[in-house]
C-alpha positions in Angstrom: 2.4 3.4 -5.0 5.1 1.2 -3.1 5.8 -2.2 -4.6 8.5 -3.3 -2.2 10.5 -2.2 0.5 14.0 -3.4 1.8 16.1 -2.4 4.7 19.8 -3.6 5.9 21.8 -2.6 8.6 25.5 -4.0 9.2 28.6 -3.5 11.3 31.3 -1.9 9.6 33.9 -3.9 11.7 32.2 -7.1 9.9 33.1 -5.8 6.2 36.6 -4.7 7.6 37.0 -8.2 8.9 35.9 -9.8 5.9 37.9 -7.8 3.7 41.2 -8.6 5.9 40.1 -12.3 6.3 39.5 -12.7 2.4 41.1 -9.7 0.7 40.4 -9.3 -3.0 38.4 -12.4 -3.3 35.7 -10.8 -1.2 36.0 -7.3 -2.7 35.9 -8.6 -6.3 32.8 -10.7 -5.6 30.5 -7.9 -4.0 31.8 -4.9 -5.6 32.1 -3.4 -8.9 35.2 -1.7 -10.2 33.6 1.5 -10.1 32.3 1.1 -6.5 36.0 0.0 -5.4 37.5 3.0 -7.3 35.2 5.2 -5.1 35.7 3.7 -1.8 39.2 2.6 -1.4 40.4 6.2 -2.1 38.5 7.4 1.1 40.0 7.7 4.5 37.1 5.9 6.0 36.6 3.4 3.3 35.4 0.4 5.4 32.4 2.8 6.0 31.8 3.4 2.4 32.2 -0.5 1.6 29.9 -1.2 4.3 27.3 1.3 3.0 27.3 -0.2 -0.4 27.1 -3.7 1.1 23.7 -2.6 3.1 22.5 -0.8 0.0 22.7 -4.0 -2.0 20.9 -6.2 0.7 18.4 -3.8 0.8 17.7 -3.6 -3.1 17.6 -7.3 -3.1 14.7 -7.1 -0.4 13.1 -4.5 -2.1 13.2 -6.4 -5.5 12.0 -9.6 -3.6 14.1 -11.3 -6.2 15.9 -14.2 -4.2 19.4 -15.5 -5.3 20.0 -17.6 -7.9 22.9 -18.7 -10.3 22.3 -15.6 -12.8 22.3 -12.8 -9.8 25.4 -11.6 -8.4 26.4 -9.0 -5.9 27.9 -6.9 -9.0 24.6 -6.9 -10.4 23.6 -3.9 -8.3 26.0 -0.7 -8.5 25.9 2.1 -6.0 27.2 5.4 -6.9 26.4 9.0 -6.2 24.9 11.9 -7.9 27.3 15.2 -7.9 25.2 16.4 -4.9 26.0 13.3 -3.0 22.3 11.7 -3.1 23.2 7.7 -3.5 21.8 6.0 -6.6 21.5 2.4 -8.1 22.1 0.8 -11.3 20.8 -2.4 -12.2 22.8 -5.2 -14.4 22.0 -8.3 -16.0 18.9 -10.0 -14.9 17.8 -7.3 -12.4 17.6 -4.7 -14.9 14.4 -6.1 -16.3 12.8 -5.6 -12.7 12.5 -2.0 -13.3 10.7 -1.1 -16.4 8.6 1.9 -17.4 6.7 3.6 -14.6 8.9 2.0 -11.8 11.8 3.5 -9.8 14.2 2.6 -7.2 15.4 4.9 -4.5 17.8 4.2 -1.6 18.8 6.3 1.4 22.0 5.3 3.3 23.0 6.5 6.7 25.7 5.5 9.0 27.2 6.0 12.6 30.7 5.2 14.0 29.9 1.5 14.1 26.8 0.9 11.8 25.7 1.6 8.3 21.9 1.4 7.3 20.1 1.5 4.0 16.5 1.3 3.0 15.4 0.6 -0.5 11.8 1.6 -2.0 10.5 0.5 -5.5 7.6 2.4 -6.4 5.4 3.1 -9.1 4.2 6.5 -9.9 0.4 7.4 -9.6 0.2 8.6 -13.2 1.4 5.1 -14.5 -1.8 3.7 -13.1 
């Protein structure tokens, strides 16, 4: 059973411009160190950073949490399985949204100029 769905699309240049304008202040507000270590070593680093930004937005929408002082961008970390599949790790206050029987999946896609991500929170039929 689907509990929540979120989707986001962003222009890769928008992330590039934010990084050029705000530098480390932007990077350290949005991304975890693990995400930065992964993305900044890539040839197409802005595409990877934009994908993680879109994924975080989609996850927030799927969880339907809203913003408050106890939730930060870094409470959502996007990484990859060895086969390349993106995975989400929730930290802090957001971690409690996924309890027994609930899971979160994301899918990311990109073109030359845009990145999109979809997130789905679901409960398995066996846990009804």
